[in-house]
VEXKOLTOR-414768 format. One record per residue: x, y, z of N, C-alpha, C in turn. Coordinates in steps of 0.2 Angstrom, whole numbers, padded with zeros to 4 digits, always signed. Layout:
VEXKOLTOR-414768
XYZXYZXYZ...
//
This chain:
VEXKOLTOR-414768
+0005-0006+0000+0001+0000+0002+0006+0005+0000+0002+0010-0004+0009+0017-0005+0005+0024+0001+0010+0023+0002+0009+0031+0008+0016+0036+0008+0012+0042+0010+0017+0046+0010+0019+0049+0016+0024+0051+0019+0025+0053+0025+0027+0062+0023+0022+0067+0028+0025+0074+0024+0024+0078+0029+0030+0082+0030+0027+0087+0036+0028+0097+0033+0023+0098+0036+0020+0103+0036+0022+0108+0043+0026+0114+0041+0028+0120+0046+0022+0124+0047+0022+0127+0054+0017+0130+0056+0016+0135+0051+0007+0136+0049+0007+0141+0046+0006+0138+0038+0007+0134+0035+0006+0131+0032+0000+0129+0028-0004+0126+0024-0011+0125+0022-0010+0120+0021-0012+0112+0023-0014+0104+0022-0018+0105+0016-0022+0107+0016-0025+0110+0007-0029+0114+0009-0035+0116+0004-0037+0121+0002-0044+0120+0002-0050+0126+0004-0057+0122+0004-0059+0123-0005-0063+0119-0005-0064+0120-0015-0061+0116-0018-0055+0113-0017-0047+0111-0020-0052+0102-0021-0047+0101-0027-0048+0094-0027-0046+0089-0021-0052+0086-0020-0048+0081-0014-0046+0074-0016-0038+0077-0017-0034+0070-0020-0032+0065-0014-0031+0068-0010-0029+0064-0003-0033+0065+0003-0031+0058+0007-0034+0060+0012-0027+0058+0018-0027+0063+0023-0021+0061+0028-0023+0061+0036-0020+0057+0039-0018+0055+0043-0014+0059+0049-0015+0063+0054-0013+0066+0056-0009+0063+0063+0000+0063+0060+0003+0059+0065+0005+0063+0072+0006+0070+0071+0008+0072+0075+0010+0080+0073+0008+0086+0078+0007+0094+0078+0000+0093+0079-0002+0100+0079-0010+0101+0077-0011+0106+0072-0017+0105+0070-0019+0107+0063-0027+0112+0065-0026+0115+0062-0035+0120+0061-0039+0118+0056-0045+0118+0057-0050+0119+0052-0054+0125+0050-0053+0126+0044-0057+0134+0043-0062+0132+0038-0066+0136+0039-0072+0136+0033-0072+0145+0032-0069+0147+0025-0068+0152+0024-0064+0155+0028-0066+0162+0031-0060+0166+0035-0062+0164+0043-0068+0159+0044-0069+0155+0051-0064+0150+0053-0062+0149+0059-0058+0145+0062-0064+0140+0065-0066+0133+0063-0071+0128+0065-0069+0126+0072-0061+0123+0070-0058+0118+0077-0053+0117+0077-0050+0116+0081-0041+0110+0080-0044+0105+0083-0036+0101+0080-0036+0093+0079-0030+0094+0080-0030+0088+0084-0022+0084+0086-0020+0075+0083-0018+0073+0086-0017+0066+0084-0022+0062+0087-0025+0059+0085-0025+0054+0077-0032+0054+0071-0033+0062+0071-0037+0063+0065-0036+0060+0060-0042+0059+0056-0041+0058+0050-0042+0066+0044-0042+0065+0039-0043+0074+0037-0044+0071+0030-0051+0074+0028-0050+0075+0022-0052+0069+0018-0057+0066+0022-0061+0061+0019-0067+0061+0015-0070+0066+0021-0075+0070+0016-0076+0071+0009-0071+0076+0008-0070+0077+0002-0071+0070-0005-0067+0066-0004-0068+0060-0007-0074+0058-0008-0078+0057-0005-0085+0057-0004-0090+0062-0007-0089+0068-0007-0094+0072-0008-0095+0072-0019-0101+0073-0020-0102+0075-0027-0098+0080-0030-0096+0088-0028-0089+0086-0029-0083+0086-0032-0083+0079-0027-0075+0077-0026-0070+0082-0023-0070+0086-0018-0068+0094-0016-0068+0095-0009-0061+0097-0006-0061+0097+0000-0068+0104+0003-0073+0100+0009-0077+0105+0011-0074+0113+0017-0067+0110+0018-0064+0117+0024-0059+0116+0023-0056+0120+0023-0046+0120+0024-0044+0118+0028-0037+0116+0030-0034+0114+0034-0027+0117+0037-0026+0120+0040-0019+0123+0043-0016+0120+0047-0007+0120+0046-0005+0117+0052-0001+0124+0058-0003+0120+0064-0005+0127+0071+0004+0126+0072+0004+0120+0073+0012+0118+0075+0016+0116+0069+0021+0111+0068+0023+0108+0064+0021+0102+0064+0020+0099+0059+0014+0093+0059+0015+0089+0053+0014+0083+0056+0017+0075+0051+0010+0073+0052+0010+0070+0045+0004+0066+0043+0005+0062+0036+0002+0055+0037+0003+0052+0032-0002+0053+0026-0001+0055+0021-0006+0056+0014-0008+0050+0011-0012+0048+0009-0018+0043+0005-0019+0045+0000-0018+0042-0006-0022+0045-0012-0028+0042-0010-0033+0046-0015-0041+0046-0013-0043+0039-0015-0038+0037-0021-0041+0029-0023-0041+0023-0020-0035+0024-0014-0033+0019-0010-0038+0017-0004-0044+0023-0003-0046+0022+0002-0050+0015+0003-0053+0012-0001-0058+0004-0002-0051+0000+0000-0045-0001-0002-0042-0005+0000-0038-0003+0006-0037+0003+0010-0035+0005+0015-0036+0001+0021-0043+0005+0020-0049-0001+0026-0049-0007+0025-0050-0010+0021-0050-0019+0019-0041-0023+0025-0036-0019+0020-0031-0020+0024-0028-0018+0029-0033-0015+0033-0029-0010+0040-0037-0008+0045-0041-0014+0047-0048-0009+0048-0045-0007+0054-0038-0007+0059-0040-0002+0064-0039+0006+0061-0035+0007+0056-0038+0015+0052-0043+0017+0052-0048+0010+0049-0056+0012+0048-0060+0012+0054-0058+0011+0059-0060+0013+0067-0059+0018+0067-0052+0021+0066-0049+0027+0069-0055+0032+0063-0053+0033+0057-0059+0036+0052-0065+0035+0057-0068+0029+0056-0075+0032+0062-0076+0037+0067-0071+0033+0072-0069+0037+0078-0070+0046+0076-0064+0048+0071-0061+0053+0071-0069+0057+0068-0072+0056+0061-0077+0058+0058-0084+0061+0063-0083+0054+0068-0089+0057+0074-0086+0063+0077-0081+0062+0081-0081+0067+0083-0080+0076+0082-0079+0077+0073-0076+0082+0071-0085+0083+0069-0089+0077+0067-0096+0080+0066-0101+0082+0072-0097+0081+0079-0100+0084+0086-0099+0090+0085-0092+0091+0084-0090+0097+0084-0095+0101+0081-0094+0101+0074-0099+0105+0069-0105+0106+0071-0108+0100+0075-0116+0102+0079-0115+0106+0083-0112+0107+0088-0110+0113+0092-0110+0117+0089-0107+0121+0086-0103+0125+0083-0113+0127+0078-0114+0123+0074-0119+0125+0071-0125+0128+0077-0124+0122+0082-0129+0127+0087-0130+0131+0092-0124+0133+0091-0121+0141+0096-0123+0148+0088-0121+0146+0081-0122+0148+0078-0131+0151+0078-0134+0148+0077-0141+0147+0078-0144+0152+0083-0142+0150+0089-0146+0153+0093-0144+0160+0094-0135+0160+0090-0135+0168+0089-0137+0172+0086-0140+0170+0079-0143+0174+0074-0151+0173+0077-0154+0171+0080-0160+0170+0084-0160+0175+0088-0156+0173+0097-0156+0179+0099-0153+0185+0100-0148+0186+0096-0144+0192+0097-0144+0197+0090-0141+0204+0092-0138+0206+0083-0134+0204+0084-0131+0203+0078-0123+0204+0075-0123+0207+0068-0121+0215+0068-0121+0217+0064-0109+0218+0060-0108+0214+0064-0096+0216+0066-0095+0208+0060-0091+0208+0063-0085+0202+0057-0078+0200+0063-0079+0191+0062-0077+0187+0065-0069+0189+0062-0065+0190+0067-0055+0189+0067-0053+0184+0073-0048+0182+0067-0043+0179+0073-0037+0183+0073-0034+0182+0079-0030+0187+0081-0022+0180+0084-0017+0178+0081-0011+0175+0084-0007+0178+0092-0003+0171+0092+0001+0175+0098+0006+0179+0096+0002+0185+0101+0009+0191+0100+0006+0197+0096+0001+0195+0093-0003+0202+0089-0006+0204+0091-0006+0212+0091-0009+0220+0093-0017+0218+0089-0022+0219+0095-0030+0217+0091-0028+0226+0093-0027+0231+0097-0028+0239+0096-0020+0242+0097-0018+0247+0098-0014+0250+0099-0016+0258+0106-0012+0261+0108-0013+0265+0111-0011+0271+0106-0015+0276+0106-0013+0281+0103-0018+0281+0097-0017+0276+0095-0021+0276+0087-0028+0279+0087-0031+0280+0082-0038+0283+0076-0042+0277+0076-0043+0275+0082-0048+0269+0079-0053+0269+0084-0061+0265+0082-0065+0266+0086-0071+0259+0086-0065+0253+0080-0070+0246+0084-0072+0245+0088-0075+0240+0092-0076+0235+0098-0078+0229+0098-0073+0226+0101-0072+0220+0103-0076+0217+0106-0080+0211+0104-0082+0206+0110-0076+0199+0110-0075+0196+0113-0072+0189+0115-0075+0182+0114-0074+0179+0108-0076+0173+0107-0073+0166+0111-0066+0167+0109-0061+0164+0114-0056+0166+0114-0050+0165+0119-0043+0168+0121-0041+0161+0123-0038+0156+0120-0032+0153+0121-0029+0156+0129-0025+0161+0127-0023+0164+0135-0025+0168+0136-0029+0172+0133-0028+0177+0136-0029+0183+0132-0028+0191+0132-0027+0196+0131-0025+0201+0135-0019+0204+0134-0013+0206+0139-0016+0217+0139-0019+0221+0140-0022+0227+0141-0014+0230+0144-0011+0234+0141-0006+0238+0142-0007+0244+0142-0004+0249+0147-0004+0259+0142+0003+0260+0147+0006+0262+0141+0013+0264+0142+0018+0259+0143+0020+0256+0141+0023+0248+0139+0019+0245+0148+0016+0247+0152+0013+0245+0160+0009+0241+0156+0006+0233+0160+0002+0227+0158-0002+0232+0164-0009+0231+0164-0014+0234+0166-0018+0227+0169-0018+0221+0163-0024+0217+0163-0024+0212+0160-0026+0205+0161-0028+0199+0158-0035+0199+0156-0038+0200+0147-0045+0199+0150-0045+0191+0146-0050+0189+0147-0050+0180+0142-0059+0179+0143-0062+0183+0147-0069+0179+0147-0072+0180+0139-0073+0174+0138-0079+0175+0132-0086+0179+0134-0087+0183+0129-0092+0187+0130-0090+0193+0131-0082+0195+0135-0081+0201+0136-0079+0205+0132-0081+0214+0134-0083+0219+0128-0077+0221+0128-0070+0226+0126-0066+0230+0126-0065+0233+0119-0063+0241+0119-0062+0245+0116-0068+0248+0114-0072+0249+0119-0081+0254+0119-0078+0261+0118-0075+0262+0123-0073+0268+0125-0071+0273+0120-0066+0271+0115-0066+0276+0108-0073+0274+0103-0075+0273+0104-0085+0272+0101-0084+0279+0104-0085+0279+0112-0091+0282+0114-0089+0289+0115-0080+0289+0115-0078+0297+0115-0073+0299+0111-0075+0297+0104-0071+0299+0098-0063+0301+0099-0060+0298+0105-0055+0300+0106-0050+0293+0102-0043+0295+0102-0037+0288+0102-0038+0283+0107-0037+0280+0106-0035+0273+0111-0030+0276+0118-0035+0274+0122-0030+0275+0129-0026+0271+0131-0026+0262+0128-0021+0258+0128-0021+0254+0123-0018+0247+0124-0015+0243+0120-0018+0236+0122-0021+0233+0118-0024+0224+0119-0018+0223+0113-0015+0216+0116-0012+0211+0113-0013+0204+0115-0015+0200+0111-0017+0192+0110-0010+0190+0112-0013+0186+0117-0005+0182+0121-0004+0174+0118-0011+0170+0118-0010+0166+0114-0015+0166+0106-0020+0162+0106-0022+0163+0099-0032+0164+0101-0035+0171+0098-0040+0174+0100-0045+0174+0096-0050+0172+0095-0054+0175+0092-0058+0180+0092-0064+0186+0089-0066+0190+0091-0073+0193+0088-0077+0194+0090-0082+0198+0085-0079+0204+0086-0080+0210+0078-0076+0216+0079-0084+0220+0076-0085+0224+0080-0089+0229+0079-0088+0236+0075-0090+0239+0073-0088+0247+0069-0091+0250+0075-0088+0255+0075-0089+0259+0081-0096+0265+0081-0096+0264+0076-0105+0268+0074-0109+0265+0075-0111+0260+0078-0116+0255+0077-0116+0253+0085-0113+0256+0088-0114+0257+0095-0121+0256+0098-0126+0259+0097-0130+0262+0100-0136+0255+0096-0136+0253+0092-0139+0247+0091-0137+0239+0098-0130+0238+0096-0126+0235+0099-0131+0236+0107-0129+0241+0110-0131+0242+0117-0138+0240+0119-0143+0240+0115-0149+0238+0113-0151+0229+0114-0144+0228+0112-0142+0220+0112-0139+0218+0117-0135+0220+0120-0131+0220+0125-0133+0225+0131-0137+0224+0135-0137+0230+0139-0131+0229+0145-0127+0225+0146-0123+0225+0153-0117+0229+0149-0116+0230+0142-0112+0234+0139-0112+0240+0143-0120+0243+0142-0119+0251+0143-0118+0252+0148-0117+0245+0154-0116+0248+0161-0111+0247+0163-0106+0245+0158-0098+0244+0158-0098+0251+0155-0098+0255+0151-0097+0260+0147-0098+0266+0154-0103+0265+0158-0105+0268+0164-0102+0272+0169-0101+0261+0172-0095+0260+0175-0088+0267+0174-0087+0263+0167-0081+0268+0164-0081+0274+0167-0085+0275+0162-0083+0285+0161-0083+0288+0169-0089+0284+0172-0088+0286+0179-0082+0286+0184-0078+0283+0184-0071+0281+0186-0066+0285+0183-0067+0286+0177-0062+0291+0173-0065+0298+0176-0069+0301+0175-0072+0308+0180-0069+0309+0188-0070+0302+0190-0069+0302+0197-0062+0303+0198-0058+0302+0194-0050+0301+0191-0048+0308+0190-0054+0311+0185-0054+0320+0182-0052+0323+0189-0059+0321+0193-0059+0326+0198-0052+0325+0206-0052+0320+0203-0046+0320+0208-0040+0324+0208-0038+0323+0201-0032+0328+0197-0034+0335+0199-0042+0338+0197-0042+0343+0198-0042+0344+0205-0043+0341+0210-0043+0343+0218-0037+0344+0220-0033+0340+0216-0023+0337+0218-0021+0346+0216-0023+0347+0210-0021+0352+0207-0021+0360+0210-0028+0360+0212-0030+0365+0218-0027+0365+0224-0025+0362+0226-0023+0361+0234-0014+0364+0232-0014+0362+0227-0005+0362+0228-0004+0370+0224-0009+0371+0222-0008+0379+0221-0009+0385+0226-0012+0383+0234-0012+0386+0239-0010+0385+0241
//
């Protein structure tokens, strides 16, 4: 049985969504991610089977893209070998069924969350992924987008003038909304420590976002109140020093 062991460095595509399904891959080592367009669906580790669905759909094409998240080793089989593989290596057939079942369950969970989001909340933004060390926004830049965390593997670091203020990681948490309210440059930087998936909202739709997320209005009010208190303290301090 012909098989080919291949290695992909981190960031390289194993195969692309919509491309002709020429091979099926058995993941031996490393970690890969599955993508539907620009949306990251999931990450997989050994010993999953990749690309098998493409060999059996009518168009004979891959239904998603696969990208190496770390250096990755795989065995590549030609799609015409699939029947022979299952006959000669029943264990690989069992692994394939288990892998497909797990992937199907994850897809079902993603679909359920997506349907709930569409039915229950307003979302007129975009979904973006940020890698380790990548800045989401930088202090003093003149932008007004707001962000809501979908997932953050190691959190997002908030810093001001090089000093770390906090690490945020809670799914559903908003940040960056103050620039949309004040129309002023960013007062802090936010950097992704691991891989982070975020909803991104244009600043000009803030009123509609507040209607769907009342807790965000409370956060903005609290933040503005704290800043007003700080300003009053500074003024009081300046006044006392002049006397």
